[in-house]
N, CA, C, O and CB atoms as a CASP TS submission, in Angstrom:
PFRMAT TS
TARGET T0000
AUTHOR 0000-0000-0000
METHOD Language model
MODEL 1
PARENT N/A
ATOM      1  N   UNK     1     108.292 123.924 103.188  1.00  0.00           N
ATOM      2  CA  UNK     1     108.073 122.437 102.729  1.00  0.00           C
ATOM      3  C   UNK     1     106.707 122.111 102.462  1.00  0.00           C
ATOM      4  O   UNK     1     106.045 121.829 103.462  1.00  0.00           O
ATOM      5  CB  UNK     1     108.543 121.438 103.754  1.00  0.00           C
ATOM      6  N   UNK     2     106.165 122.083 101.438  1.00  0.00           N
ATOM      7  CA  UNK     2     104.619 121.421 101.068  1.00  0.00           C
ATOM      8  C   UNK     2     104.754 120.234 101.493  1.00  0.00           C
ATOM      9  O   UNK     2     105.747 119.526 101.664  1.00  0.00           O
ATOM     10  CB  UNK     2     104.087 121.333  99.507  1.00  0.00           C
ATOM     11  N   UNK     3     103.274 120.023 101.705  1.00  0.00           N
ATOM     12  CA  UNK     3     103.380 118.346 102.046  1.00  0.00           C
ATOM     13  C   UNK     3     103.621 117.362 100.911  1.00  0.00           C
ATOM     14  O   UNK     3     104.209 116.302 101.123  1.00  0.00           O
ATOM     15  CB  UNK     3     102.007 117.808 102.679  1.00  0.00           C
ATOM     16  N   UNK     4     103.052 117.796  99.389  1.00  0.00           N
ATOM     17  CA  UNK     4     103.695 116.735  98.369  1.00  0.00           C
ATOM     18  C   UNK     4     105.132 116.740  98.371  1.00  0.00           C
ATOM     19  O   UNK     4     105.627 115.791  97.763  1.00  0.00           O
ATOM     20  CB  UNK     4     103.280 116.984  96.897  1.00  0.00           C
ATOM     21  N   UNK     5     106.003 117.621  98.933  1.00  0.00           N
ATOM     22  CA  UNK     5     107.581 117.401  98.798  1.00  0.00           C
ATOM     23  C   UNK     5     108.063 116.538 100.093  1.00  0.00           C
ATOM     24  O   UNK     5     108.803 115.558 100.007  1.00  0.00           O
ATOM     25  CB  UNK     5     108.451 118.972  98.753  1.00  0.00           C
ATOM     26  N   UNK     6     107.362 117.217 101.685  1.00  0.00           N
ATOM     27  CA  UNK     6     107.748 115.992 102.483  1.00  0.00           C
ATOM     28  C   UNK     6     107.571 114.296 101.614  1.00  0.00           C
ATOM     29  O   UNK     6     108.508 113.500 101.564  1.00  0.00           O
ATOM     30  CB  UNK     6     106.654 116.100 103.914  1.00  0.00           C
ATOM     31  N   UNK     7     106.260 114.039 101.031  1.00  0.00           N
ATOM     32  CA  UNK     7     106.135 113.018 100.988  1.00  0.00           C
ATOM     33  C   UNK     7     106.653 112.047  99.659  1.00  0.00           C
ATOM     34  O   UNK     7     106.568 110.822  99.567  1.00  0.00           O
ATOM     35  CB  UNK     7     105.017 113.073 101.304  1.00  0.00           C
ATOM     36  N   UNK     8     107.160 112.924  98.767  1.00  0.00           N
ATOM     37  CA  UNK     8     108.256 112.375  97.858  1.00  0.00           C
ATOM     38  C   UNK     8     109.775 112.176  98.405  1.00  0.00           C
ATOM     39  O   UNK     8     110.485 111.290  97.928  1.00  0.00           O
ATOM     40  CB  UNK     8     108.338 113.324  96.689  1.00  0.00           C
ATOM     41  N   UNK     9     110.331 113.223  99.638  1.00  0.00           N
ATOM     42  CA  UNK     9     111.592 112.915  99.796  1.00  0.00           C
ATOM     43  C   UNK     9     111.473 111.577 101.070  1.00  0.00           C
ATOM     44  O   UNK     9     112.388 110.840 101.437  1.00  0.00           O
ATOM     45  CB  UNK     9     112.479 114.410 100.202  1.00  0.00           C
ATOM     46  N   UNK    10     110.692 111.585 101.330  1.00  0.00           N
ATOM     47  CA  UNK    10     109.627 110.093 102.448  1.00  0.00           C
ATOM     48  C   UNK    10     109.823 109.231 101.118  1.00  0.00           C
ATOM     49  O   UNK    10     110.956 108.758 101.029  1.00  0.00           O
ATOM     50  CB  UNK    10     107.198 110.409 103.098  1.00  0.00           C
ATOM     51  N   UNK    11     109.417 109.089 100.623  1.00  0.00           N
ATOM     52  CA  UNK    11     109.322 108.122  99.302  1.00  0.00           C
ATOM     53  C   UNK    11     110.753 107.438  98.672  1.00  0.00           C
ATOM     54  O   UNK    11     111.132 106.310  98.359  1.00  0.00           O
ATOM     55  CB  UNK    11     108.665 109.078  98.048  1.00  0.00           C
ATOM     56  N   UNK    12     111.313 108.824  98.682  1.00  0.00           N
ATOM     57  CA  UNK    12     112.784 108.809  97.703  1.00  0.00           C
ATOM     58  C   UNK    12     113.455 107.479  99.066  1.00  0.00           C
ATOM     59  O   UNK    12     113.632 106.264  98.982  1.00  0.00           O
ATOM     60  CB  UNK    12     114.027 111.072  97.543  1.00  0.00           C
ATOM     61  N   UNK    13     113.676 108.531 100.278  1.00  0.00           N
ATOM     62  CA  UNK    13     114.736 107.745 100.929  1.00  0.00           C
ATOM     63  C   UNK    13     114.172 106.421 101.594  1.00  0.00           C
ATOM     64  O   UNK    13     114.831 105.382 101.538  1.00  0.00           O
ATOM     65  CB  UNK    13     115.445 108.638 102.015  1.00  0.00           C
ATOM     66  N   UNK    14     112.950 106.478 102.220  1.00  0.00           N
ATOM     67  CA  UNK    14     112.378 105.039 102.919  1.00  0.00           C
ATOM     68  C   UNK    14     111.717 104.239 101.512  1.00  0.00           C
ATOM     69  O   UNK    14     111.704 103.016 101.656  1.00  0.00           O
ATOM     70  CB  UNK    14     110.905 105.392 104.364  1.00  0.00           C
ATOM     71  N   UNK    15     111.293 104.616 100.485  1.00  0.00           N
ATOM     72  CA  UNK    15     110.281 103.630  99.812  1.00  0.00           C
ATOM     73  C   UNK    15     109.006 103.616 100.312  1.00  0.00           C
ATOM     74  O   UNK    15     108.630 103.541 101.482  1.00  0.00           O
ATOM     75  CB  UNK    15     110.688 102.283  99.882  1.00  0.00           C
ATOM     76  N   UNK    16     108.050 103.741  98.743  1.00  0.00           N
ATOM     77  CA  UNK    16     106.582 104.082  99.559  1.00  0.00           C
ATOM     78  C   UNK    16     105.996 103.476  99.838  1.00  0.00           C
ATOM     79  O   UNK    16     104.857 103.890 100.051  1.00  0.00           O
ATOM     80  CB  UNK    16     105.722 104.644  99.237  1.00  0.00           C
ATOM     81  N   UNK    17     106.301 101.943 100.073  1.00  0.00           N
ATOM     82  CA  UNK    17     105.493 101.987 101.739  1.00  0.00           C
ATOM     83  C   UNK    17     105.678 101.787 102.675  1.00  0.00           C
ATOM     84  O   UNK    17     104.759 101.806 103.495  1.00  0.00           O
ATOM     85  CB  UNK    17     104.718 101.499 102.089  1.00  0.00           C
ATOM     86  N   UNK    18     107.644 101.339 103.221  1.00  0.00           N
ATOM     87  CA  UNK    18     107.780 101.527 104.292  1.00  0.00           C
ATOM     88  C   UNK    18     107.827 103.302 104.483  1.00  0.00           C
ATOM     89  O   UNK    18     108.200 103.577 105.624  1.00  0.00           O
ATOM     90  CB  UNK    18     108.920 100.661 104.661  1.00  0.00           C
ATOM     91  N   UNK    19     107.544 104.506 103.659  1.00  0.00           N
ATOM     92  CA  UNK    19     107.408 105.536 104.388  1.00  0.00           C
ATOM     93  C   UNK    19     106.136 105.968 105.003  1.00  0.00           C
ATOM     94  O   UNK    19     105.978 106.871 105.824  1.00  0.00           O
ATOM     95  CB  UNK    19     107.833 106.378 103.741  1.00  0.00           C
ATOM     96  N   UNK    20     105.086 105.035 104.378  1.00  0.00           N
ATOM     97  CA  UNK    20     104.257 105.330 105.106  1.00  0.00           C
ATOM     98  C   UNK    20     103.570 104.917 106.629  1.00  0.00           C
ATOM     99  O   UNK    20     102.786 105.486 107.389  1.00  0.00           O
ATOM    100  CB  UNK    20     103.719 105.277 104.378  1.00  0.00           C
ATOM    101  N   UNK    21     104.575 103.132 106.651  1.00  0.00           N
ATOM    102  CA  UNK    21     104.571 102.889 107.512  1.00  0.00           C
ATOM    103  C   UNK    21     105.527 103.674 108.748  1.00  0.00           C
ATOM    104  O   UNK    21     105.322 103.575 109.958  1.00  0.00           O
ATOM    105  CB  UNK    21     104.621 101.843 107.198  1.00  0.00           C
ATOM    106  N   UNK    22     106.164 104.140 108.363  1.00  0.00           N
ATOM    107  CA  UNK    22     107.329 105.207 109.052  1.00  0.00           C
ATOM    108  C   UNK    22     106.476 106.570 109.861  1.00  0.00           C
ATOM    109  O   UNK    22     106.532 107.063 110.987  1.00  0.00           O
ATOM    110  CB  UNK    22     108.497 105.969 107.551  1.00  0.00           C
ATOM    111  N   UNK    23     105.977 106.742 109.074  1.00  0.00           N
ATOM    112  CA  UNK    23     104.841 108.078 109.163  1.00  0.00           C
ATOM    113  C   UNK    23     103.207 107.891 110.317  1.00  0.00           C
ATOM    114  O   UNK    23     102.526 108.659 110.996  1.00  0.00           O
ATOM    115  CB  UNK    23     104.172 108.257 107.194  1.00  0.00           C
ATOM    116  N   UNK    24     103.197 106.629 110.029  1.00  0.00           N
ATOM    117  CA  UNK    24     102.375 106.135 111.233  1.00  0.00           C
ATOM    118  C   UNK    24     102.621 105.121 112.617  1.00  0.00           C
ATOM    119  O   UNK    24     102.149 104.802 113.709  1.00  0.00           O
ATOM    120  CB  UNK    24     101.464 105.567 110.611  1.00  0.00           C
ATOM    121  N   UNK    25     103.559 104.927 111.816  1.00  0.00           N
ATOM    122  CA  UNK    25     104.086 103.982 113.264  1.00  0.00           C
ATOM    123  C   UNK    25     105.178 104.814 114.396  1.00  0.00           C
ATOM    124  O   UNK    25     104.854 105.033 115.563  1.00  0.00           O
ATOM    125  CB  UNK    25     105.119 102.422 112.618  1.00  0.00           C
ATOM    126  N   UNK    26     105.852 105.016 114.096  1.00  0.00           N
ATOM    127  CA  UNK    26     106.925 105.010 113.889  1.00  0.00           C
ATOM    128  C   UNK    26     107.150 107.117 114.927  1.00  0.00           C
ATOM    129  O   UNK    26     107.183 108.221 114.383  1.00  0.00           O
ATOM    130  CB  UNK    26     107.163 104.543 111.894  1.00  0.00           C
ATOM    131  N   UNK    27     107.263 106.685 116.751  1.00  0.00           N
ATOM    132  CA  UNK    27     106.838 108.244 117.578  1.00  0.00           C
ATOM    133  C   UNK    27     108.420 108.742 117.504  1.00  0.00           C
ATOM    134  O   UNK    27     109.450 108.069 117.480  1.00  0.00           O
ATOM    135  CB  UNK    27     106.048 108.117 119.647  1.00  0.00           C
ATOM    136  N   UNK    28     108.265 109.843 117.484  1.00  0.00           N
ATOM    137  CA  UNK    28     109.272 111.067 117.313  1.00  0.00           C
ATOM    138  C   UNK    28     109.190 112.047 118.553  1.00  0.00           C
ATOM    139  O   UNK    28     108.503 113.069 118.585  1.00  0.00           O
ATOM    140  CB  UNK    28     108.906 111.953 115.910  1.00  0.00           C
ATOM    141  N   UNK    29     109.970 111.590 119.532  1.00  0.00           N
ATOM    142  CA  UNK    29     110.500 112.876 120.953  1.00  0.00           C
ATOM    143  C   UNK    29     110.479 113.998 120.230  1.00  0.00           C
ATOM    144  O   UNK    29     109.666 114.865 120.550  1.00  0.00           O
ATOM    145  CB  UNK    29     112.285 112.793 121.788  1.00  0.00           C
ATOM    146  N   UNK    30     111.105 114.150 119.438  1.00  0.00           N
ATOM    147  CA  UNK    30     111.377 115.862 118.565  1.00  0.00           C
ATOM    148  C   UNK    30     109.769 116.077 118.588  1.00  0.00           C
ATOM    149  O   UNK    30     109.442 117.203 118.962  1.00  0.00           O
ATOM    150  CB  UNK    30     112.268 115.903 116.419  1.00  0.00           C
ATOM    151  N   UNK    31     108.960 115.407 118.333  1.00  0.00           N
ATOM    152  CA  UNK    31     107.760 116.097 117.892  1.00  0.00           C
ATOM    153  C   UNK    31     106.687 115.439 119.320  1.00  0.00           C
ATOM    154  O   UNK    31     105.530 115.019 119.312  1.00  0.00           O
ATOM    155  CB  UNK    31     107.254 115.569 115.979  1.00  0.00           C
ATOM    156  N   UNK    32     107.698 115.598 120.447  1.00  0.00           N
ATOM    157  CA  UNK    32     106.131 115.504 121.286  1.00  0.00           C
ATOM    158  C   UNK    32     105.974 114.049 121.538  1.00  0.00           C
ATOM    159  O   UNK    32     104.842 113.826 121.968  1.00  0.00           O
ATOM    160  CB  UNK    32     104.627 116.084 120.307  1.00  0.00           C
ATOM    161  N   UNK    33     106.534 113.223 121.452  1.00  0.00           N
ATOM    162  CA  UNK    33     106.214 111.389 121.001  1.00  0.00           C
ATOM    163  C   UNK    33     104.047 110.935 120.282  1.00  0.00           C
ATOM    164  O   UNK    33     103.005 110.291 120.406  1.00  0.00           O
ATOM    165  CB  UNK    33     106.556 110.158 123.363  1.00  0.00           C
ATOM    166  N   UNK    34     105.087 112.298 119.365  1.00  0.00           N
ATOM    167  CA  UNK    34     104.062 112.072 118.080  1.00  0.00           C
ATOM    168  C   UNK    34     104.379 111.531 116.837  1.00  0.00           C
ATOM    169  O   UNK    34     105.325 112.118 116.312  1.00  0.00           O
ATOM    170  CB  UNK    34     103.549 113.217 117.658  1.00  0.00           C
ATOM    171  N   UNK    35     103.856 110.497 116.103  1.00  0.00           N
ATOM    172  CA  UNK    35     104.171 109.938 114.537  1.00  0.00           C
ATOM    173  C   UNK    35     104.044 111.060 114.070  1.00  0.00           C
ATOM    174  O   UNK    35     103.545 112.062 114.582  1.00  0.00           O
ATOM    175  CB  UNK    35     103.241 108.812 113.736  1.00  0.00           C
ATOM    176  N   UNK    36     104.933 110.764 112.131  1.00  0.00           N
ATOM    177  CA  UNK    36     104.785 111.792 111.383  1.00  0.00           C
ATOM    178  C   UNK    36     103.977 112.357 111.143  1.00  0.00           C
ATOM    179  O   UNK    36     103.924 113.577 110.991  1.00  0.00           O
ATOM    180  CB  UNK    36     105.035 111.738 110.653  1.00  0.00           C
ATOM    181  N   UNK    37     102.714 111.158 111.006  1.00  0.00           N
ATOM    182  CA  UNK    37     101.153 111.409 110.578  1.00  0.00           C
ATOM    183  C   UNK    37     100.518 112.686 111.681  1.00  0.00           C
ATOM    184  O   UNK    37     100.174 113.811 111.318  1.00  0.00           O
ATOM    185  CB  UNK    37     100.130 109.699 110.807  1.00  0.00           C
ATOM    186  N   UNK    38     100.480 112.125 113.153  1.00  0.00           N
ATOM    187  CA  UNK    38      99.808 112.975 113.866  1.00  0.00           C
ATOM    188  C   UNK    38     100.541 114.757 113.746  1.00  0.00           C
ATOM    189  O   UNK    38      99.930 115.816 113.606  1.00  0.00           O
ATOM    190  CB  UNK    38      99.828 112.237 115.397  1.00  0.00           C
ATOM    191  N   UNK    39     102.026 114.511 113.866  1.00  0.00           N
ATOM    192  CA  UNK    39     102.417 115.729 114.227  1.00  0.00           C
ATOM    193  C   UNK    39     101.699 116.534 113.128  1.00  0.00           C
ATOM    194  O   UNK    39     101.194 117.624 113.393  1.00  0.00           O
ATOM    195  CB  UNK    39     103.976 115.886 114.334  1.00  0.00           C
ATOM    196  N   UNK    40     101.639 115.817 111.473  1.00  0.00           N
ATOM    197  CA  UNK    40     100.960 116.953 110.686  1.00  0.00           C
ATOM    198  C   UNK    40      99.763 117.235 110.494  1.00  0.00           C
ATOM    199  O   UNK    40      99.257 118.161 109.861  1.00  0.00           O
ATOM    200  CB  UNK    40     101.220 116.974 109.662  1.00  0.00           C
ATOM    201  N   UNK    41      99.192 116.170 111.223  1.00  0.00           N
ATOM    202  CA  UNK    41      97.553 117.025 111.407  1.00  0.00           C
ATOM    203  C   UNK    41      97.526 117.036 112.412  1.00  0.00           C
ATOM    204  O   UNK    41      96.997 116.002 112.822  1.00  0.00           O
ATOM    205  CB  UNK    41      96.136 116.547 110.964  1.00  0.00           C
ATOM    206  N   UNK    42      97.940 117.934 113.484  1.00  0.00           N
ATOM    207  CA  UNK    42      98.213 118.367 114.361  1.00  0.00           C
ATOM    208  C   UNK    42      98.996 120.363 113.707  1.00  0.00           C
ATOM    209  O   UNK    42      99.517 121.073 114.567  1.00  0.00           O
ATOM    210  CB  UNK    42      99.129 117.031 115.093  1.00  0.00           C
ATOM    211  N   UNK    43      98.959 120.559 113.134  1.00  0.00           N
ATOM    212  CA  UNK    43     100.035 121.573 112.299  1.00  0.00           C
ATOM    213  C   UNK    43     100.900 121.614 112.598  1.00  0.00           C
ATOM    214  O   UNK    43     100.805 122.672 113.221  1.00  0.00           O
ATOM    215  CB  UNK    43      99.982 122.736 112.148  1.00  0.00           C
ATOM    216  N   UNK    44     102.569 121.109 112.817  1.00  0.00           N
ATOM    217  CA  UNK    44     103.324 121.091 112.881  1.00  0.00           C
ATOM    218  C   UNK    44     104.409 120.963 111.552  1.00  0.00           C
ATOM    219  O   UNK    44     104.696 119.849 111.113  1.00  0.00           O
ATOM    220  CB  UNK    44     103.146 120.524 113.680  1.00  0.00           C
ATOM    221  N   UNK    45     104.932 122.106 111.010  1.00  0.00           N
ATOM    222  CA  UNK    45     105.225 121.955 109.345  1.00  0.00           C
ATOM    223  C   UNK    45     107.090 120.835 108.877  1.00  0.00           C
ATOM    224  O   UNK    45     108.212 120.588 109.319  1.00  0.00           O
ATOM    225  CB  UNK    45     105.429 124.206 108.680  1.00  0.00           C
ATOM    226  N   UNK    46     105.848 120.479 107.322  1.00  0.00           N
ATOM    227  CA  UNK    46     105.951 119.529 107.092  1.00  0.00           C
ATOM    228  C   UNK    46     107.783 119.268 107.319  1.00  0.00           C
ATOM    229  O   UNK    46     108.342 118.217 107.632  1.00  0.00           O
ATOM    230  CB  UNK    46     105.181 119.390 105.840  1.00  0.00           C
ATOM    231  N   UNK    47     108.589 121.021 106.953  1.00  0.00           N
ATOM    232  CA  UNK    47     109.651 121.080 107.372  1.00  0.00           C
ATOM    233  C   UNK    47     109.771 120.336 108.439  1.00  0.00           C
ATOM    234  O   UNK    47     109.712 119.106 108.413  1.00  0.00           O
ATOM    235  CB  UNK    47     109.970 122.148 107.497  1.00  0.00           C
ATOM    236  N   UNK    48     109.913 120.887 109.254  1.00  0.00           N
ATOM    237  CA  UNK    48     109.895 120.218 110.493  1.00  0.00           C
ATOM    238  C   UNK    48     109.551 118.994 111.433  1.00  0.00           C
ATOM    239  O   UNK    48     110.073 118.786 112.528  1.00  0.00           O
ATOM    240  CB  UNK    48     109.553 120.738 110.811  1.00  0.00           C
ATOM    241  N   UNK    49     108.715 118.324 110.904  1.00  0.00           N
ATOM    242  CA  UNK    49     107.953 116.641 110.853  1.00  0.00           C
ATOM    243  C   UNK    49     109.396 116.204 109.865  1.00  0.00           C
ATOM    244  O   UNK    49     109.990 115.329 110.495  1.00  0.00           O
ATOM    245  CB  UNK    49     105.785 116.403 109.749  1.00  0.00           C
ATOM    246  N   UNK    50     109.801 116.378 109.147  1.00  0.00           N
ATOM    247  CA  UNK    50     110.810 116.117 107.814  1.00  0.00           C
ATOM    248  C   UNK    50     112.469 116.025 108.366  1.00  0.00           C
ATOM    249  O   UNK    50     113.131 115.018 108.115  1.00  0.00           O
ATOM    250  CB  UNK    50     110.642 117.633 106.561  1.00  0.00           C
ATOM    251  N   UNK    51     112.993 117.070 109.062  1.00  0.00           N
ATOM    252  CA  UNK    51     113.562 117.301 109.950  1.00  0.00           C
ATOM    253  C   UNK    51     113.843 116.223 111.371  1.00  0.00           C
ATOM    254  O   UNK    51     115.061 116.302 111.527  1.00  0.00           O
ATOM    255  CB  UNK    51     112.984 118.340 110.081  1.00  0.00           C
ATOM    256  N   UNK    52     113.520 115.669 112.002  1.00  0.00           N
ATOM    257  CA  UNK    52     112.987 115.231 112.445  1.00  0.00           C
ATOM    258  C   UNK    52     112.778 113.587 112.592  1.00  0.00           C
ATOM    259  O   UNK    52     112.786 112.958 113.650  1.00  0.00           O
ATOM    260  CB  UNK    52     112.409 115.880 112.160  1.00  0.00           C
ATOM    261  N   UNK    53     112.634 113.184 111.569  1.00  0.00           N
ATOM    262  CA  UNK    53     112.425 111.892 111.134  1.00  0.00           C
ATOM    263  C   UNK    53     113.801 111.627 110.645  1.00  0.00           C
ATOM    264  O   UNK    53     114.525 110.735 111.087  1.00  0.00           O
ATOM    265  CB  UNK    53     111.263 111.710 110.083  1.00  0.00           C
ATOM    266  N   UNK    54     114.173 112.627 109.519  1.00  0.00           N
ATOM    267  CA  UNK    54     116.091 112.388 109.463  1.00  0.00           C
ATOM    268  C   UNK    54     116.905 112.210 110.606  1.00  0.00           C
ATOM    269  O   UNK    54     117.988 111.625 110.616  1.00  0.00           O
ATOM    270  CB  UNK    54     116.906 113.654 108.898  1.00  0.00           C
ATOM    271  N   UNK    55     116.478 112.611 111.334  1.00  0.00           N
ATOM    272  CA  UNK    55     117.590 113.125 113.149  1.00  0.00           C
ATOM    273  C   UNK    55     117.504 111.415 113.069  1.00  0.00           C
ATOM    274  O   UNK    55     118.258 110.521 112.685  1.00  0.00           O
ATOM    275  CB  UNK    55     116.483 114.381 115.304  1.00  0.00           C
ATOM    276  N   UNK    56     116.066 111.502 113.692  1.00  0.00           N
ATOM    277  CA  UNK    56     115.860 110.155 114.287  1.00  0.00           C
ATOM    278  C   UNK    56     115.984 109.021 113.571  1.00  0.00           C
ATOM    279  O   UNK    56     116.029 108.175 114.464  1.00  0.00           O
ATOM    280  CB  UNK    56     114.720 110.047 114.779  1.00  0.00           C
ATOM    281  N   UNK    57     116.078 108.384 112.437  1.00  0.00           N
ATOM    282  CA  UNK    57     116.557 107.611 111.241  1.00  0.00           C
ATOM    283  C   UNK    57     118.024 107.848 110.861  1.00  0.00           C
ATOM    284  O   UNK    57     118.678 107.056 110.183  1.00  0.00           O
ATOM    285  CB  UNK    57     115.698 107.961 110.039  1.00  0.00           C
ATOM    286  N   UNK    58     118.512 109.071 111.384  1.00  0.00           N
ATOM    287  CA  UNK    58     120.237 108.722 111.207  1.00  0.00           C
ATOM    288  C   UNK    58     120.462 109.234 109.657  1.00  0.00           C
ATOM    289  O   UNK    58     121.594 109.118 109.186  1.00  0.00           O
ATOM    290  CB  UNK    58     120.727 106.712 111.383  1.00  0.00           C
ATOM    291  N   UNK    59     119.615 109.685 109.014  1.00  0.00           N
ATOM    292  CA  UNK    59     119.605 109.672 107.492  1.00  0.00           C
ATOM    293  C   UNK    59     120.628 110.753 106.820  1.00  0.00           C
ATOM    294  O   UNK    59     120.076 111.832 106.601  1.00  0.00           O
ATOM    295  CB  UNK    59     118.082 109.991 106.990  1.00  0.00           C
ATOM    296  N   UNK    60     121.988 110.689 106.453  1.00  0.00           N
ATOM    297  CA  UNK    60     122.699 111.534 105.954  1.00  0.00           C
ATOM    298  C   UNK    60     122.590 112.504 105.499  1.00  0.00           C
ATOM    299  O   UNK    60     121.899 112.601 104.485  1.00  0.00           O
ATOM    300  CB  UNK    60     123.103 111.270 105.461  1.00  0.00           C
ATOM    301  N   UNK    61     123.469 114.070 106.267  1.00  0.00           N
ATOM    302  CA  UNK    61     122.744 114.611 105.341  1.00  0.00           C
ATOM    303  C   UNK    61     122.728 115.230 103.749  1.00  0.00           C
ATOM    304  O   UNK    61     122.036 116.119 103.254  1.00  0.00           O
ATOM    305  CB  UNK    61     122.509 115.248 105.932  1.00  0.00           C
ATOM    306  N   UNK    62     123.672 114.467 103.236  1.00  0.00           N
ATOM    307  CA  UNK    62     123.799 114.674 101.842  1.00  0.00           C
ATOM    308  C   UNK    62     122.429 114.182 101.385  1.00  0.00           C
ATOM    309  O   UNK    62     122.084 114.380 100.220  1.00  0.00           O
ATOM    310  CB  UNK    62     125.067 113.912 101.169  1.00  0.00           C
ATOM    311  N   UNK    63     121.800 113.682 102.067  1.00  0.00           N
ATOM    312  CA  UNK    63     120.299 112.696 101.505  1.00  0.00           C
ATOM    313  C   UNK    63     119.385 113.141 101.601  1.00  0.00           C
ATOM    314  O   UNK    63     118.422 112.824 100.902  1.00  0.00           O
ATOM    315  CB  UNK    63     119.850 111.512 102.050  1.00  0.00           C
ATOM    316  N   UNK    64     119.335 114.714 103.180  1.00  0.00           N
ATOM    317  CA  UNK    64     118.122 115.233 103.311  1.00  0.00           C
ATOM    318  C   UNK    64     117.326 116.191 102.057  1.00  0.00           C
ATOM    319  O   UNK    64     116.313 116.884 102.138  1.00  0.00           O
ATOM    320  CB  UNK    64     118.316 115.958 104.499  1.00  0.00           C
ATOM    321  N   UNK    65     118.139 115.941 101.014  1.00  0.00           N
ATOM    322  CA  UNK    65     117.390 117.729 100.260  1.00  0.00           C
ATOM    323  C   UNK    65     116.922 116.481  98.768  1.00  0.00           C
ATOM    324  O   UNK    65     116.880 116.846  97.593  1.00  0.00           O
ATOM    325  CB  UNK    65     119.321 119.866  99.605  1.00  0.00           C
ATOM    326  N   UNK    66     116.633 115.079  99.236  1.00  0.00           N
ATOM    327  CA  UNK    66     116.420 114.066  97.840  1.00  0.00           C
ATOM    328  C   UNK    66     117.146 113.656  97.089  1.00  0.00           C
ATOM    329  O   UNK    66     118.177 113.303  97.663  1.00  0.00           O
ATOM    330  CB  UNK    66     115.798 114.395  96.973  1.00  0.00           C
ATOM    331  N   UNK    67     117.180 113.471  95.867  1.00  0.00           N
ATOM    332  CA  UNK    67     117.861 113.083  94.698  1.00  0.00           C
ATOM    333  C   UNK    67     118.348 114.269  93.962  1.00  0.00           C
ATOM    334  O   UNK    67     119.502 114.108  93.566  1.00  0.00           O
ATOM    335  CB  UNK    67     117.009 112.260  93.849  1.00  0.00           C
ATOM    336  N   UNK    68     117.916 115.213  93.711  1.00  0.00           N
ATOM    337  CA  UNK    68     118.265 116.729  93.334  1.00  0.00           C
ATOM    338  C   UNK    68     119.680 117.092  94.502  1.00  0.00           C
ATOM    339  O   UNK    68     119.313 117.435  95.625  1.00  0.00           O
ATOM    340  CB  UNK    68     116.586 117.943  93.666  1.00  0.00           C
ATOM    341  N   UNK    69     120.502 117.056  94.373  1.00  0.00           N
ATOM    342  CA  UNK    69     121.081 117.743  95.858  1.00  0.00           C
ATOM    343  C   UNK    69     121.520 119.172  95.632  1.00  0.00           C
ATOM    344  O   UNK    69     122.622 119.660  95.883  1.00  0.00           O
ATOM    345  CB  UNK    69     122.498 116.904  96.518  1.00  0.00           C
ATOM    346  N   UNK    70     120.206 119.883  94.991  1.00  0.00           N
ATOM    347  CA  UNK    70     120.536 121.285  95.071  1.00  0.00           C
ATOM    348  C   UNK    70     119.396 121.854  96.533  1.00  0.00           C
ATOM    349  O   UNK    70     118.212 121.705  96.231  1.00  0.00           O
ATOM    350  CB  UNK    70     120.172 122.108  93.285  1.00  0.00           C
ATOM    351  N   UNK    71     119.553 122.276  97.563  1.00  0.00           N
ATOM    352  CA  UNK    71     119.088 122.802  98.550  1.00  0.00           C
ATOM    353  C   UNK    71     117.807 123.299  98.336  1.00  0.00           C
ATOM    354  O   UNK    71     118.015 124.444  97.936  1.00  0.00           O
ATOM    355  CB  UNK    71     119.869 123.627  98.967  1.00  0.00           C
ATOM    356  N   UNK    72     116.463 123.096  98.368  1.00  0.00           N
ATOM    357  CA  UNK    72     115.992 124.090  98.270  1.00  0.00           C
ATOM    358  C   UNK    72     115.949 125.489  98.949  1.00  0.00           C
ATOM    359  O   UNK    72     116.537 125.661 100.017  1.00  0.00           O
ATOM    360  CB  UNK    72     115.273 123.709  98.206  1.00  0.00           C
ATOM    361  N   UNK    73     115.262 126.484  98.343  1.00  0.00           N
ATOM    362  CA  UNK    73     115.582 127.794  99.285  1.00  0.00           C
ATOM    363  C   UNK    73     114.110 128.148  99.940  1.00  0.00           C
ATOM    364  O   UNK    73     112.943 127.785  99.799  1.00  0.00           O
ATOM    365  CB  UNK    73     116.254 129.276  98.277  1.00  0.00           C
ATOM    366  N   UNK    74     114.763 128.947 100.631  1.00  0.00           N
ATOM    367  CA  UNK    74     113.880 129.063 102.265  1.00  0.00           C
ATOM    368  C   UNK    74     113.073 130.057 102.110  1.00  0.00           C
ATOM    369  O   UNK    74     113.727 131.082 102.297  1.00  0.00           O
ATOM    370  CB  UNK    74     114.771 129.440 103.734  1.00  0.00           C
ATOM    371  N   UNK    75     111.711 130.363 101.802  1.00  0.00           N
ATOM    372  CA  UNK    75     110.987 131.756 101.626  1.00  0.00           C
ATOM    373  C   UNK    75     111.033 132.287 102.999  1.00  0.00           C
ATOM    374  O   UNK    75     110.547 133.389 103.251  1.00  0.00           O
ATOM    375  CB  UNK    75     109.384 131.686 101.045  1.00  0.00           C
TER
END
């Protein structure tokens, strides 16, 4: 997942303002008690960060791929 897709999904799910606050302030046990921003800066793949956020924030599976319901192909 590209970083631009990550931020697009974040904005779609949480809104542009809250998504930035969430990424900056919310620590995630699944990411070693790091925030999303810290994990991304440390090189954790964006998909892994997105999945950890979805799990922590109880995002239902049907909304994890954003507004387009077609799941992205894995490379």
